[in-house]
N, C-alpha and C positions, 0 to 999 in steps of 0.2 A: 407722100400724100399729106395734104394739109387740111385742117379744120379750123374754123374761127368760132370763138365763144361769142354768143349773141348776148343781148342786153340782159336777159333773164337767166344767164348762165347755161343756156342750152348750146349743144353743138350738133352739127349734122355729120354723121359718119359717111365717108365716101361710099358711093354705090358699090364699087368693087369690093370693099370690106364687107358691106351688108350681104352682098351676094355670096361671097366666099364662106361666110359664117352662117348663112341661112337666117339672117335677122329680118324679121318682118314686123309690121306694126303690132305693138303689144308685147314683143319679146322682152322679158325681164333680164337685166344685166346686173351683175355684182360689180361694185366699184371698190377697188383697193388702192391704197397708197403705198408706194415702195420708194422711200426717200423722196426724190423729186419727180418720180414717175407716177402716172395714173394707169392702173391696169383694169380693163373691163373684161369680164367673163360672162358667158351665157349662164344663166341660172339653171342648172341641170334639174333641180327639184321641180321647176316650173314645167319642163318638158315631160318629166315622169308623171306629174299630176295630170297633165293633159292626156297622156297615153293610157293611164290607169283604166282598166275595165274595157278596153277596146279590142283586146285579143281574146278570141273565143277558142277554148280547147274542145277537142272532139269529146263526145259523150264517153264517160268512163275513164277519162284521162285526167289526172290531177297535176297540180304544179310540182308535187313531189316526184311524180313519174318523169316529168320533163327534166327536172334538176338531176335526177339519177342518170338519165340518158346523157346529159351534158357533163356531169362531174364524176360519174362513176358511183360505186357503192358508198353509202354513208355509214359512219360508225354505228354499230348496232343492227345493221341490216343483216338478215340471214344470208348465208352463202352455201350453195348457190341460191339465187333469188327463186322464190316459189314458181315463177313462170318459166324458169330456165332449167329446172331439175330434169335429169335424164330419166327416161322411163325404164 
């Protein structure tokens, strides 16, 4: 795929590239130089900032609860967890 540099230094990324990476108007890209190569990367912090606050947890569930479910017991957590103790 080819792209041409315009008068003001702008390029148009081919549609196939934009579609494959989910690039839409306003997507921020990081520009890096690697010798004679230009590397463009999606700015992950931009995506995280837009997603922040959009996920609602059920009442009584904290992010710590979700992380424990995903990662397992954290250092300093009681074992067995209070809700898992046998009667």
